[in-house]
N, C-alpha and C positions, 0 to 999 in steps of 0.2 A: 693668805690662802686663795688660790685661784677659784673662780666661780665654776661650779659643776652644772652642766646643762643637760646631761644625759641624752646625747644626740642619738644613741642607739634606739632608745624608746621613742624619741620624736620621729626618727626616720621610719621605724616600724609602724607607727600610727599613721603616718602619711602614706606609706606603701599600701596599707590595708585599704584606705579610702580610694587610692588611685587604682588598685586592683579591682575594686567593686564598680568603678566608673569606666572600666574598659568597654569598648564598643560604642562609646558616645562620640559625638562629632567634634572635630577641631579641638579647641582648648578645653572642652568639657572633660576630656579624658586625661590630660597631662599637665595642666596648670593647677597647682594645689588649691588656690582659693576658689577658682571656678569649679573644680571637681568636687570640692567639699560642699559648695552650695548646691550643685547638681544632685549629689548623693542625698543630702538632707531633704531637698524638695521631693526627690523620688520616694523617700521613706514616708513623707507626708501623703503623697498620692497613693501609695500602697495601703496605708491605714484607711484613708477615705474610701478607696475602691473595694476594700474587703467588706465594708458596710454596703456600698452601692450594689455589689454583686448579688447580695441577698434580695434586694429590691427588684433588680432586673430579672432574676430568675422567677420570682413570684409573679411578676407581670407576664412573663412568657407562659408560665403554667396556666394563668387565668385565661390568656388568649387561646391556648390550645383547648382548654376545657370548653370555653364558649363556642369555638368553632365546631367541636365535636357534638356538643349538646344541641346546637341549632340544626344539625342534620336530623335530629329526632323531634324537632318542633318545640324545644325548650330553650330558654335563654339561660345564661350563666347564673344570673341572680335568682331566677326561679328554681333552678336546680339546687343551688346551695341552700336556699330556704327550705326546700322540700327534704333535702338530706338532713338538715338540722332538726326538722319536725319529726322525722322518722328515727332519729338518734343513730344515724349512720355516720360514724366518725372516720371518714377517709380524708386525709389532708390533700391539698391541691397538687402536691408533687406526685402522689400516687395516682390521683385521678387523671392528671395529664399524661402520665406514663401509660395508664390503661387506655386512654383515648388514642394515643399514638400507636401503641404496640399490640394492644389486645382489644380491638373494637367490639368483639362479642361480649366480653366481660363488661365493658362500658355500657353497652346496650342493655345488658341485664340489670345494671345499676339504675339506668334511666327508667326501665320498665317497672322496677320495684318501687320507685318513688312516684310514678304517675298515678 
């Protein structure tokens, strides 16, 4: 009995990877082994950077809050300490958004903790 290799499924599996590596440079898009390695490495980077994205956004929010708070003579750490003491629970994302887009509301928060 002849060996069955199921070339239809094998080709489909390869085409799926090659389709996802479209847009890469040189052999990274059309040589199976190189494209497979590129694709797997890309998935690794995507997983890693989904975590890193959260860190970078938090750092950005902290910089924005610090810059806005210093205009009113308060540092970031002093502001966060006073907010915690007064039981004002605004997260950094909201504070940064207020500092950028609604300076009057941010100033009101600063004045309430001074």
